[in-house]
DOLO-388413 format. One line per field, with one value per residue (C-alpha): residue number from 1; residue in one letter; chain; x, y, z. Coordinates in pm, 1 decimal, always signed. Layout:
resi: (NUM; ...)
resn: (a; ...)
chain: (A; ...)
c1: (X; ...)
c2: (Y; ...)
c3: (Z; ...)
//
This chain:
resi: (1; 2; 3; 4; 5; 6; 7; 8; 9; 10; 11; 12; 13; 14; 15; 16; 17; 18; 19; 20; 21; 22; 23; 24; 25; 26; 27; 28; 29; 30; 31; 32; 33; 34; 35; 36; 37; 38; 39; 40; 41; 42; 43; 44; 45; 46; 47; 48; 49; 50; 51; 52; 53; 54; 55; 56; 57; 58; 59; 60; 61; 62; 63; 64; 65; 66; 67; 68; 69; 70; 71; 72; 73; 74; 75; 76; 77; 78; 79; 80; 81; 82; 83; 84; 85; 86; 87; 88; 89; 90; 91; 92; 93; 94; 95; 96; 97; 98; 99; 100; 101; 102; 103; 104; 105; 106; 107; 108; 109; 110; 111; 112; 113; 114; 115; 116; 117; 118; 119; 120; 121; 122; 123; 124; 125; 126; 127; 128; 129; 130; 131; 132; 133; 134; 135; 136; 137; 138; 139; 140; 141; 142; 143; 144; 145; 146; 147; 148; 149; 150; 151; 152; 153; 154; 155; 156; 157; 158; 159; 160; 161; 162; 163; 164; 165; 166; 167; 168; 169; 170; 171; 172; 173; 174; 175; 176; 177; 178; 179; 180; 181; 182; 183; 184; 185; 186; 187; 188; 189; 190; 191; 192; 193; 194; 195; 196; 197; 198; 199; 200; 201; 202; 203; 204; 205; 206; 207; 208; 209; 210; 211; 212; 213; 214; 215; 216; 217; 218; 219; 220; 221; 222)
resn: (m; d; n; e; r; n; m; l; p; e; a; t; a; r; r; t; k; r; w; s; r; r; d; m; l; k; t; g; a; v; v; g; a; a; g; a; f; s; l; p; a; i; v; k; r; v; d; a; a; p; s; a; m; n; a; n; d; a; k; v; l; n; g; a; l; f; y; e; h; q; a; i; w; a; y; s; f; a; a; g; k; l; t; n; t; a; v; g; k; a; v; l; a; i; a; l; a; n; q; a; d; h; k; r; h; r; d; t; l; a; t; v; i; t; q; l; g; g; t; p; i; a; a; q; q; q; y; d; v; s; s; y; l; k; a; g; e; g; a; l; d; s; d; v; n; i; a; k; l; a; l; a; l; e; t; d; a; a; i; a; y; s; r; e; i; a; q; l; k; t; p; a; l; v; t; a; g; a; s; i; g; a; t; e; a; s; h; a; t; l; i; r; s; a; f; k; s; l; g; v; d; l; a; v; i; p; a; s; f; v; s; a; d; t; r; s; v; w; v; l; k; v)
chain: (A; A; A; A; A; A; A; A; A; A; A; A; A; A; A; A; A; A; A; A; A; A; A; A; A; A; A; A; A; A; A; A; A; A; A; A; A; A; A; A; A; A; A; A; A; A; A; A; A; A; A; A; A; A; A; A; A; A; A; A; A; A; A; A; A; A; A; A; A; A; A; A; A; A; A; A; A; A; A; A; A; A; A; A; A; A; A; A; A; A; A; A; A; A; A; A; A; A; A; A; A; A; A; A; A; A; A; A; A; A; A; A; A; A; A; A; A; A; A; A; A; A; A; A; A; A; A; A; A; A; A; A; A; A; A; A; A; A; A; A; A; A; A; A; A; A; A; A; A; A; A; A; A; A; A; A; A; A; A; A; A; A; A; A; A; A; A; A; A; A; A; A; A; A; A; A; A; A; A; A; A; A; A; A; A; A; A; A; A; A; A; A; A; A; A; A; A; A; A; A; A; A; A; A; A; A; A; A; A; A; A; A; A; A; A; A; A; A; A; A; A; A)
c1: (-1999.7; -1920.2; -2181.4; -2462.6; -2387.3; -2444.0; -2753.1; -2918.0; -2992.6; -3145.5; -3333.9; -3465.1; -3626.0; -3771.1; -3929.3; -4014.3; -4408.4; -4388.3; -4173.3; -4332.7; -4303.2; -4653.9; -4552.5; -4264.8; -4465.0; -4723.3; -4457.1; -4290.0; -4627.6; -4647.7; -4301.9; -4385.8; -4711.3; -4497.6; -4249.3; -4513.8; -4713.0; -4731.6; -4438.2; -4665.0; -4754.4; -4381.7; -4440.7; -4721.4; -4542.1; -4236.1; -4306.9; -4119.8; -3791.5; -3487.4; -3289.3; -2979.5; -3212.1; -3344.0; -3007.8; -2884.7; -3189.2; -3156.2; -2786.0; -2874.9; -3151.2; -2943.2; -2704.0; -2991.5; -3107.4; -2776.8; -2844.7; -3184.8; -3046.4; -2757.8; -3010.0; -3247.2; -2960.0; -2827.6; -3147.0; -3180.5; -2806.4; -2839.5; -3171.5; -3053.0; -2800.7; -3043.4; -3130.7; -3487.2; -3484.6; -3717.5; -3456.9; -3386.6; -3743.0; -3797.8; -3487.0; -3633.6; -3962.4; -3785.3; -3556.3; -3880.7; -4078.6; -3764.3; -3683.5; -4048.4; -4001.1; -3661.0; -3832.8; -4106.1; -3844.7; -3636.9; -3942.4; -4040.0; -3694.2; -3647.1; -3982.4; -3876.0; -3526.8; -3672.9; -3922.4; -3623.4; -3465.6; -3198.7; -3140.0; -3182.8; -2878.4; -2903.4; -2855.8; -2546.7; -2532.5; -2366.5; -2236.7; -1931.6; -2002.6; -1651.1; -1606.8; -1868.4; -1743.3; -1388.0; -1497.8; -1697.0; -2038.1; -2188.1; -2107.4; -2274.2; -2209.5; -2517.6; -2861.3; -2771.1; -2468.6; -2670.2; -2908.7; -2605.7; -2509.3; -2866.6; -2864.5; -2536.8; -2664.5; -2985.7; -2814.7; -2594.4; -2883.4; -3059.8; -2741.6; -2695.0; -3040.1; -3002.4; -2675.2; -2828.7; -3159.1; -2956.8; -2841.7; -3187.9; -3324.3; -3694.5; -3905.7; -4129.6; -3831.1; -3665.0; -3989.4; -4000.5; -3631.4; -3687.9; -3971.5; -3768.0; -3472.5; -3712.0; -3825.8; -3459.6; -3417.2; -3731.4; -3567.1; -3276.2; -3509.8; -3690.0; -3390.6; -3255.6; -3605.7; -3569.0; -3261.2; -3414.7; -3714.6; -3461.8; -3329.6; -3023.7; -2990.0; -2982.5; -3170.3; -3412.7; -3332.7; -2972.2; -2967.6; -3183.9; -3046.0; -2926.0; -2610.3; -2244.1; -2174.1; -2411.1; -2349.1; -2122.1; -2413.3; -2657.0; -2464.8; -2381.6; -2047.4; -1997.3)
c2: (-5419.4; -5799.0; -5837.0; -5625.8; -5843.6; -6165.0; -6045.2; -5887.9; -6202.7; -6404.8; -6109.8; -6003.9; -6352.5; -6326.9; -6002.1; -5982.2; -6021.1; -5743.5; -5509.9; -5483.9; -5214.6; -5112.4; -5052.9; -4845.1; -4634.0; -4576.1; -4468.2; -4253.4; -4091.1; -3977.7; -3821.7; -3656.4; -3499.2; -3349.6; -3223.9; -3046.3; -2903.9; -2523.1; -2473.5; -2289.6; -2042.3; -1913.9; -1752.0; -1544.3; -1453.1; -1295.3; -922.6; -628.7; -586.6; -380.8; -483.0; -576.8; -812.8; -964.0; -1021.4; -1198.5; -1432.1; -1506.6; -1608.2; -1827.6; -1990.0; -2055.6; -2247.3; -2466.8; -2490.2; -2665.8; -2926.6; -2996.2; -3030.4; -3267.3; -3484.8; -3486.6; -3583.2; -3853.9; -4041.6; -4048.6; -4154.1; -4428.8; -4552.0; -4707.3; -4925.3; -5072.4; -5447.4; -5593.4; -5766.7; -5702.8; -5490.6; -5290.1; -5222.0; -5105.5; -4891.1; -4736.0; -4680.3; -4459.3; -4293.4; -4194.5; -4052.5; -3857.7; -3719.6; -3601.0; -3395.9; -3260.9; -3154.1; -2956.2; -2797.1; -2717.6; -2545.7; -2340.2; -2227.1; -2124.6; -1916.9; -1744.9; -1660.5; -1514.4; -1304.4; -1151.9; -1049.2; -1328.6; -1583.3; -1927.2; -2148.3; -2401.3; -2759.8; -2923.8; -3224.2; -3427.6; -3393.5; -3523.3; -3768.1; -3914.8; -3772.6; -3995.9; -4298.9; -4250.4; -4206.6; -4538.0; -4363.6; -4552.4; -4721.1; -4805.7; -5173.9; -5296.2; -5202.0; -5172.5; -4952.2; -4716.1; -4674.8; -4577.5; -4325.3; -4186.8; -4185.1; -3965.5; -3709.1; -3668.3; -3634.2; -3358.2; -3187.8; -3179.4; -3029.3; -2780.5; -2642.5; -2590.6; -2412.9; -2193.0; -2082.5; -1921.0; -1664.8; -1566.2; -1219.1; -1271.6; -1452.6; -1638.9; -1788.7; -1892.0; -2097.8; -2235.3; -2349.7; -2497.2; -2687.7; -2823.3; -2903.9; -3128.3; -3300.9; -3393.7; -3530.9; -3742.8; -3877.4; -3992.1; -4153.5; -4329.4; -4482.6; -4595.3; -4738.4; -4956.7; -5108.8; -5158.9; -5334.3; -5547.3; -5691.6; -5480.8; -5397.4; -5026.5; -4726.7; -4547.9; -4224.5; -4251.4; -3892.5; -3612.4; -3379.7; -3408.6; -3200.1; -3192.5; -3308.4; -3624.6; -3687.0; -3993.7; -4182.1; -4101.1; -4210.0; -4595.4; -4713.9; -4949.4)
c3: (-775.9; -747.8; -478.6; -658.3; -972.6; -762.9; -626.1; -912.0; -1110.8; -840.5; -691.1; -1035.3; -1081.7; -745.9; -801.3; -1167.1; -1094.7; -842.5; -1046.6; -1379.8; -1647.2; -1569.1; -1188.1; -1313.7; -1543.2; -1261.3; -1036.3; -1290.3; -1368.2; -993.5; -1039.8; -1357.0; -1212.7; -934.2; -1172.3; -1376.6; -1074.4; -1041.3; -1309.8; -1575.6; -1307.3; -1304.3; -1636.3; -1500.6; -1182.6; -1318.4; -1258.9; -1392.1; -1214.1; -1241.3; -1555.7; -1323.1; -1125.9; -1454.9; -1598.3; -1273.0; -1275.4; -1639.6; -1618.6; -1320.6; -1488.0; -1787.6; -1563.8; -1465.3; -1813.1; -1917.2; -1661.8; -1814.9; -2166.7; -2035.3; -1852.0; -2168.9; -2398.3; -2155.2; -2131.1; -2485.5; -2543.2; -2266.1; -2385.1; -2719.8; -2508.3; -2263.2; -2321.2; -2382.3; -2048.1; -1769.6; -1590.4; -1924.1; -1958.4; -1617.8; -1635.6; -1965.9; -1803.1; -1550.0; -1791.8; -2010.7; -1689.3; -1581.9; -1922.1; -1968.2; -1641.8; -1774.5; -2089.8; -1910.6; -1698.5; -2010.9; -2184.5; -1866.8; -1798.9; -2160.4; -2161.6; -1825.9; -1950.4; -2261.6; -2052.9; -1841.8; -2149.2; -2169.4; -2435.2; -2346.3; -2388.7; -2664.8; -2628.5; -2739.5; -2983.5; -2697.1; -2355.1; -2173.1; -1898.4; -1902.4; -1558.8; -1420.7; -1601.6; -1467.6; -1112.6; -1149.3; -1104.2; -1384.6; -1718.7; -2032.9; -2030.2; -1855.4; -1737.8; -1394.4; -1457.3; -1689.4; -1393.9; -1163.3; -1429.9; -1431.9; -1056.6; -1044.5; -1302.7; -1117.3; -791.1; -933.1; -1091.6; -739.5; -595.1; -855.7; -817.2; -432.4; -524.1; -802.2; -659.9; -380.7; -643.2; -777.2; -689.6; -781.6; -500.0; -729.4; -916.3; -596.9; -506.1; -863.3; -862.7; -527.7; -667.8; -959.4; -751.0; -534.8; -847.4; -931.7; -597.0; -642.9; -958.2; -761.6; -515.5; -778.0; -916.6; -576.6; -526.1; -841.9; -701.6; -381.6; -542.5; -756.2; -428.8; -357.0; -0.1; +26.2; +180.9; -76.4; +107.6; +244.7; +397.9; +498.5; +245.5; -105.7; -99.4; -195.4; +160.6; +133.2; -245.9; -181.0; -18.9; -277.0; -576.0; -637.5; -766.5; -1035.2)
//
């Protein structure tokens, strides 16, 4: 953390012209478009299936819906703690773009779960992120550390999707789940790209896979 703190102020000054809020919004728009691609088609492709299959898939998708609710809450919660600096505005731009994807995922998952005969899990008023804070995988004391917390949450969301979709029985839902999981991974990549653009020496894509085995190289410690 000390090394990154020493690098960031000088690097930010050097790169402010290149790393504008407009640039962040452009990048975020690309990610948002990827997240929305083909998702509405899921609703039309859920065919009638045995009730046991539907019940299984509804349960699995509710697990995914939990992560979408958590991500939406986390971005709203952290947004109010960001500063009005160039870095804070850049982090906010990423947060808003990523959160928009999560809202689309939430709405689509809720619709499909209902179609399958299930009841979409409701969003909680707040979520516990203390395990991340205790592990040093982010904090709420600076724009940089808030971005690290978002990175850890997005990495875990991508890992969760890869694990959950293996339990789905409906082929169309497996494909859709993989698409959403890929978008979660792109969120993590976008956040790491922001650190890279601010002058931090790191690989934007540190591993060929986003998995429990590679998690430690994706997240950034405080």
